[in-house]
N, C-alpha and C positions, 0 to 999 in steps of 0.2 A: 804497604799494609804495619796499623799500629801492634808497636806489641803485648795493647791487651788484645784486642785484637786473634791471637794466635791463640789456639791448642792446648794446653800446656800436659803436657804428659810424662809419667814414668813410668821407665822401668825394668819391670822386676822377673830373671830367668835363671834357667840352675844354674848358667856354667856363664865369664866373663864375655864370652867369643856368646853368644850365644842373643846377649846382647850389648856386645856391640853391632850386629849381624842384624839387626834388630831396628837398633840405631844407626846406621848404613842404610834400610826402605827409608823410614820414617823421616833421613836428614832432606825429600828428596818435593817433600810435602812444604808450598809456602804458610801452610797454618795448621801448623803442626812447628811448635819447642819443646825441644826433647828438657825436662827437666831434671832428671836426679837415676842415676841407674844401678841395679842390687841383684846381686844374684837373690837367688827366694829366700833365701836363710837369713837376709837381714829386709827381707821389707821394712818391720817396721821402722829401721835405725829406717832405712831414705822416709819408707813415707812421713818421721820427727823431720829429717830435713829440709822438705820444701812440704808442700802444697797444688802436689796436678788436678788439673779436672779430670780426668783420664788414669788409670795406671790401665799402663796395657802388662799382663802377664802371663809370663808361660809357663803353664805346668809343669810342663816337661814329660817322661815317661812313665808319671808312675800321676794322674792327672789327680784321684778322689783321695789318695794320702796330703795333699798336694795338702788342695781347699781345707780338708778339714786341722792339718795345723796354721795355716791359714789363718784359719777363722777364726780360733780359736784362740786370738791375740792379739788382732787389727777390727779397725773399723776399715773400711776398702773406704773407696770417693769409687767413682763411677770407673763403670775392671772390663778389659775385655781380656777376653779366657783364651788363650789355645793352650792347643794339647797338638802332641805327638801321633793321635792312634787318632 
């Protein structure tokens, strides 16, 4: 598969461990390339460094609070939201 055909995914989660788990799950796909991962608090930095096709965003235990915080600070690419509730 050509690198241009891969879906470029960035991961943001509440902890490095959560990022690592999500990245390990995505590593099993031939169609996905993880271009970066960071704690949710560093989302703006992450999106400034990489240009993902999709952001996989783990909202953690407080999804409403996390969304409000993120929406104020950064424009998001296509985004998949994960919530624990």
